C-alpha positions as CSV (number, residue, x, y, z in Angstrom):
1,M,0.0,-0.1,-0.1
2,E,1.0,3.5,-0.8
3,H,3.2,5.1,2.1
4,L,5.2,8.8,2.1
5,L,8.1,7.6,3.8
6,G,10.4,4.8,2.7
7,A,12.1,4.6,5.9
8,S,8.7,3.6,7.7
9,W,9.3,0.2,5.9
10,G,5.6,0.6,4.7
11,Y,3.9,0.8,8.1
12,Q,3.2,4.7,7.9
13,L,0.5,4.0,4.9
14,I,-1.4,6.8,3.4
15,G,-3.1,5.2,0.9
16,Y,-5.2,2.0,1.9
17,F,-6.3,1.4,-1.5
18,A,-3.5,2.1,-3.7
19,F,-0.4,-0.2,-4.3
20,S,2.8,1.2,-3.5
21,S,4.5,2.9,-6.2
22,Y,8.0,2.0,-4.7
23,F,7.1,-1.4,-6.1
24,G,5.7,-0.6,-9.5
25,V,3.0,0.2,-11.1
26,A,-0.6,-1.5,-10.0
27,E,-0.8,-3.6,-13.6
28,D,2.4,-5.4,-13.0
29,F,0.9,-6.4,-9.3
30,Q,-2.4,-7.5,-11.0
31,E,-0.5,-9.7,-13.3
32,F,1.7,-11.4,-10.6
33,V,-1.3,-11.8,-8.9
34,D,-3.4,-13.4,-12.0
35,A,-0.3,-15.5,-12.3
36,C,-0.4,-16.9,-9.0
37,H,-4.3,-17.5,-9.5
38,A,-3.6,-19.2,-12.3
39,A,-0.8,-21.6,-10.5
40,N,-3.5,-22.3,-7.9
41,I,-2.1,-19.8,-5.6
42,G,-3.5,-17.6,-3.0
43,V,-2.4,-13.7,-2.6
44,L,-2.9,-12.3,1.0
45,V,-2.2,-8.5,0.9
46,D,-1.0,-7.3,4.6
47,W,-0.9,-4.3,6.1
48,V,-0.5,-3.3,10.0
49,P,-3.3,-1.2,11.6
50,G,-1.4,0.3,14.3
51,H,1.2,2.1,12.3
52,F,-1.0,5.3,10.9
53,C,0.9,8.9,9.7
54,R,0.8,11.6,11.9
55,N,0.5,14.1,9.0
56,A,-2.4,15.5,7.0
57,D,-2.9,12.4,4.9
58,A,-3.2,10.1,8.0
59,L,-6.1,8.5,9.5
60,S,-4.9,9.2,13.1
61,Y,-7.3,12.4,12.9
62,Y,-10.5,10.6,11.4
63,D,-13.5,10.9,13.6
64,G,-15.6,8.8,11.8
65,T,-17.8,11.4,9.9
């Protein structure tokens, strides 16, 4: 998922629905997933909800409205 700071190791996410541009474009990831599925291999996308960014892009300020 997209994150601003490479030094965060991907923990401080800003784009929960965006593939990380550090690793290429979304189409390449989709091809990878399709190839895995064709080989009967499942793909899990992991994220850590305890490390929200603390800037204007963050969900740490989200109040639910």
